[in-house]
N, C-alpha and C positions, 0 to 999 in steps of 0.2 A: 502423563501417559501411563497406562496400566502396564505392569510388568507381565510379560508373556511367560507362562509356565511351560517348561519343557518336560514332557512325559517320557519315561524310559520303556514304555510298552505300548502296544496297540490298544485302542479302546476295547473294553470288555463288551459293551453293547450300548444301546441308547434307551431313552425313556419309553418309547413306544414298544420296543420289543420286550423289554423287562416287564412292563406293566402286564403284558399278555402272559408272561411266564408265571408271575406271582398273583394272577387273578386280581389285578388292580385296575383303577380308572385314573387317568390323568385328569386332574381338575384345574390345573393352572400351569402356565409356563410353556417351555419348548419341548414338544413331543419328540423332536430329533436330537435333543441334548445327549451328548455322549458322556460316558463316565469311564474312568481309568482306575478307580479305587473304590472300595466298599467298606463301610464301618457300621457298627450297630449302636454307636453312641456319638452325639454331636461333638463331645470333647476329644474324640479321636480323629476328627477331620484335620488334615495337615495341608491339604492342597485343594484347588478348584476341581470341578468335574468329578465329584465323589458322590456315590450312591449312599444315602444315609438312611438306615432303618431306625426309626424311633422305637426301638424294641422294648425299652424300659420307660414306663409311663412317667416316671420321675424326670425323664430327660425332656419332656414336652416343654417345660418352662425355660429351658436353656437352649432351645432350638434356635432362638433368634441369634445366637452366637455365630450362626452361619452367615450373618450379614456381611462378613468380611471376605467370604469366598464366593467366587463367580461360578455359575453354571452347575451348582450342585442339584441333586435330585433327592427329594425328601419323601420317604415312604412312611405314612402314618395311618393309624387305625381309625376307622370311622367313628366319630363322636369323641375322640380323645383329645382334640385340640380345637381352639377357635380358628376358624379359617381366615385368619388375617395374614395373607400370604406375602412374602417378600418378593418383589417384582422380578428379581434376577435369578430366582430359583424356580425349579419345576417340582410340582407336588403330585404324588400318586397316593390315592386313597385305597385302603384295603379293608375288608370286613374282619379279617382274623389275622393279626400280625404274626402270631406264632406259626400258623399255617403258611402264610406267604414267605416268611423268613426261611423256613425249611425248604420251600419250593425253590428258592433261590440257591440255597446250599446244594440241594440235589442237582440242580441245573449246572452250577458252576463245576462241581466235582466231575460231572459226566463229560465235561469238555476235554479232560486230560486222561489219556490212556498211558499211564506211566507207573512204574513200580513205586509203591508207597509203603514205607516201613513204619510200624507202630511198635515202640519199645517201652515196656513197662517192667517193674520190679522194685523191691524194696530198696535195694542198693545197686549201684553200678549202671543204672539206666542212662544217666547223663553222660558218663564217661564212654559207655558202649556206643551211644548215639553219636558222640563226638568222634569216636574212632571210625565208625562207619562213614561219617561225613568226610573225614580226613582222607580215608582211602579212596573214596569215590570222586572227590573234588579234583583229583589229578587229571581226570579225563571226562568228567561230567559236570553239568550245572546242577547243584544240589540246593534244594530248598529245605531248611531244617529249623527246628526249634532253637531259639537263642538260649544257650546254656540250659538252665533248668526252669526257664519261664514257660511253664506248661499249663497255666491256668486257662479256664474256659474263656476268659475275656480275651485271650490271645489267639484262640482258634481261628476266628475269621481272618485276622491278619495273616496268619500262616497259610491258610487255604488260598486266599486271594493272591498271596505271593507266588503261587504257582502260575507260570505264564507259558507262552509258547516256546520260551527258551529253556524251560525246566526239563531235565532228563529224569530226575528221581527226587523223591521227597523222603525225609527221615524225621519223624516226629516222636518226641517223648510224650507219653500219655500218662495222665495222673490218675490216682485212685485214692481219694480222701474219704470216700464213702460209697455205698452200693449204688449202682446205676451210672456212676460218672464215666467209667471206662466204656461202657456200652454206648453212652451218648457221644463220647469223643470218637469212637469208631464209626458211629453213624455219620458224624461230621466229615471225617477224613476218608472213610471207606478204604482201610489199608488192604493191601494185597499180601503183605508179609508181616507177621507179628512175632514178637519175642517176649518171653518172660526171663529176665536175668536170674532172679531168685525171689523167694518170699520169706521175709523175716517177720518181726513184730513191729507194727506201726499202725497209725490211723485208727486206733481202737475207739477214739472219741465218737466217731460217726459209724464205724462198722460194728462197734460194741463187742464183738467176740473175734478171736483169731480165725475161727472157721468162716465167719462172714467176710473177713478180710481176704482170706484165700479165695472164696468164691467170687469176690469182687474182682480179684486179679483174673479169675477164670472167665470173666465176661469177654475177654479178648477172643475167646473161641467163637462166641456169637457174633462178635464184632467183625470177624473174618467171614461171616456168613457160612461158617462151617466148611469153608473151602480155602483155597489159597495155600500159603505156607506158614507153618507155625514152628518157631525155633524155641526149644526148651532146654533148660539145664538138667541133665540127667542125674546129677548128684544132689538135687534138692528134694528132700522128702515131702515138703509141703506142696510143691508143684505137682507131685504125683497124686495128690488128692483131688485135682481138677478132673472132672469126668470128660473123657474124650471119646466115648463109645459112639457118639453121633457125628464126630468130626470126620468129614470125607476128604479133607485136603491132604497136603503133604506134611508129614511130621519129620522134623530134623532135630537131633539131639547133639549137644556139646557137653563135655565134661572131663573130669580128671580121674575119678575113682571108679565110675561105673561105665558099662558099655554105652558107646555113643558113636555117632557118625564122625564127629570131629573130637579128637582126644588130644589132650596136652600131656606130654611125657617129658622126662629128663628136666624137671623144673629146677632152676638154680637162681639164687640171689647173686648179683654182681654188685660192683661199686656204683654202677650207674642205674641199675634197675633189675630186670628179670630176663632170664633166658629160658626157653623151652623149645620143644619140638612138637609141631602139629602133625598128627597122624590122621590121614583120611584115606581109607581103603589101603592101597599099597604104597601111597605117597607119604613121604616124611620130609617136612620142611622146617628148618630152624628158624626161630623167631626171637628178636631182641626188642624189648620195650624199655622206655626210659622212666618207668614207674615201678615202685616197690609193692610187693605183696602178692599173695596167692590169688587174692580176689581180682587183681589186675590181669592175671593170666586168664581167669574166667571171662573178664570183659573183652580182652583181645580175641580170645577163642570164639566168643559169641559174635564179635564183629567180623571175623574171618568167615564163619559159617553164614552170616547174613549176606555179605557181599558176593560170596560164591554162588548164591542163588540167582544172581543177575549177571553172571558171566565173568566175574573177576577171579582170576586164578589165585590159588593160595600163595604162590610165590610172589606175585605182585602185591597182594595184600600185606604179606610179611615185610616186604621192602618198604611199603608206605608206612607201616606201623613203626618202623625204626626211626622215623622222623616225627612221630607224634609226641607231643609234650602235654603233660598232665594239666588239668584245669586248676586254676588257682584254688588253694585251700582244700584240695582233694588229696590228702596224705602227701602234702608238699614238704619236702625235707630240706632243711638249710642249716647253715652254721650261724649262730648269733653271738651275743656278747660272751666274751671270755672263752670262746671255743665251744660253747654249749651247742648241743644238737637239738633243733626244734622240729617237731613234726606237727605241721599245721593241718588239722582235719576239721576245720571249723565251718565247712560248707553246710553241713547238716548233722543232726545228732539223733540217732536211734540205736537200740541195742545191737542190731545186726551190723551196722557200720562200725560201731565201737569194737565188736568182736573181731572183724577183719583188720581193723587198724592195729589192735593189740598183737594179732598174729604177725603182721609185718614188723611192728616195733620189736617184738621178741627176736627177730632175725637181724635187723639193722642196728639195734641199740642195746644189744644183749650185754655188751662189755661195760656199759655205763650205768650209773644210778638212774632208775626210772622214776620220773616224776609225772603224774597224771593230773591235768586240770580238767575237770568234768563239770559241765553245766546241766541244767534241767533238760529233760526230753519231753517234748510236747505231744499233744493229741493222743494220749494213751488212755483216756477215759478213766473209769473207776478202777482200772488195774494199775494206775500210775505208781502208787506206793509200792506195790508188790514187784513191779518191773524195775523200779529204781533200786530196790533192795537186791534184786537178782543181779543187777549190774555190779553192785558191791561185792557180790559172791565171785563174779568174774574177775574183778580186781584182786581179790584175795588169792584166788587160784593161780594167778599169773605173777605172784610175788612182786607186785609193784612196791617200790620203796617209799614213795611219798604220794599221798592222795590229797588233792586240793579240790574241794567242791564249791560251786558258786550257785547260790539260790536256795530258797527254802526247801523245795522239793528235792534238790540234789543232795540235801543232808541225809536223805534216805539211802543214798549210795554209801555214804559213810557208815550209816547204821548197818547196812548189809555187809560191808567189808568187815566190821568189827564182829558181827555175828558169826562170820565164817573164818575168823581167826587171822585176819591181817595183822602182821607184826610191825609194819612200817609206821611212818609218821602220818597223821591225818590232820588237815586243816579244813574247817568249814567256814566259808566266808559269806558275808551278807551283802557286800558291795564291791565294786570294781577296785577301790583303793585297797581293801583287805586282800583281794586276789593278787594284786600287783606286789604288795608287801610280802606275801607268802611265796610267790614265784621267784622274786629277785635273788634271795640267798642261794638258790640252787642253779643259778646261771654260771656254770663253770665247765671246764673241758672234761669233767668226770660225769656230767649229767646229760640225759636225753629227756626232753620235755614233750609230752603229748598234749596238744591243745584240742579238746573235743567239746566244743560248745556250738550252739547254732549260730549261723551267720546273721540271723535275725535279732540276736542279742547284742544290740549296738553299744551297750555300756561296756562291753569287754573289748570292743574293736580297737580302742586306743592302745591297749596292751599288745595286741597282735601286730599293730603298725610299728610300735616301738621295737619289737623283737625282730622285725624285718629290716630295720635300718642297718646298713652295712652288711647285709646278708651275703653269704657265700653258699651257692647251691651245692648240695651233696646228692648228685644223681639227677633230680628233676628240677 
């Protein structure tokens, strides 16, 4: 007996209706076959009754994997596959896959009249997105990006995850090169956009910092020059984005400069940060369980965002008091021999290192400061210069011990020496060297900042060891 699959949503449509929408022709199967999910690669099919776009020609040869799923509907481009159809599937032929695929995207997005946030920025976009999600989830059904998984391959899954039960969507939008943010916005059609900040990153494909700034600025076009755009008033690079043609609502948040939402009275506590949000004549105290001035910006941006859809600042502040930081985002804990560990290994770029050091200077100032820094990726032909500038940052902040990992990270050590670092420097070539260099400093007089990319799996075992028997200090 075949297992009956229980779907948690109503059918999206059926083969006959969708064929008309995407300008396709049903050539085999059941024209009334319903579908409850949509994918653009056969390998993503997880259940029966799925609409499958063979969007990538390389997937044609593995389409027969669908043999184990009942009632799927396969969309293929004319002439792209041998019409040797599986009898339990329905096939729709289209002339232009790209055109038909986007017709489906446009159709599906048009079904839902809900607020949709697009959050971008060099740093803080994942945390800000998670804060917005946390605030809203107390009274709304929220569809959101999973952590920082914001690749284009995930877009369709997130979009189709919007159902009749969804009240609001919050998506983190990527910018690894020109045009990507514009395409992402075309996919999701956001009603509210935000740029948290713009630092130095993704120069491999953007080539120049100015190109990177303008790539972030694609969100203006992505909002169709209307809707609501939320910006950091303290970020000088954001100010380079042209807004003269923007006809929508502009909202600013900040600490130093004039803004709609301003954070004042900022203080470090044993558990995180305290500050006051000032909006017009209203002043609301906020407590968050995360360390760093950058987390104040993240929280302030989240408050400004949810206010746009009717959540009061007081309610948002109350919800933020129960928000806990994402793993490896400036995660502070006690490790071996009473050492303080600051795990910021989620990602690594100059901007995120700068804000990590600002927080470190406040929470670990009475201890010896040991920095473990890895290579920073996607910086193109500026990578040596930027790594050396990171070394300057290390020297200026009086770091006692610098440990670098990787060939390119040696340029950080070079930059630190060039700018007069007086402390101890270790340059390591492998994970064993790193561990041997770190271990002598694990005592109650030391604070250790771990700043390598989460994609650097060879160093993961050290982080895991340091987390054994951990005792949280704040978050």
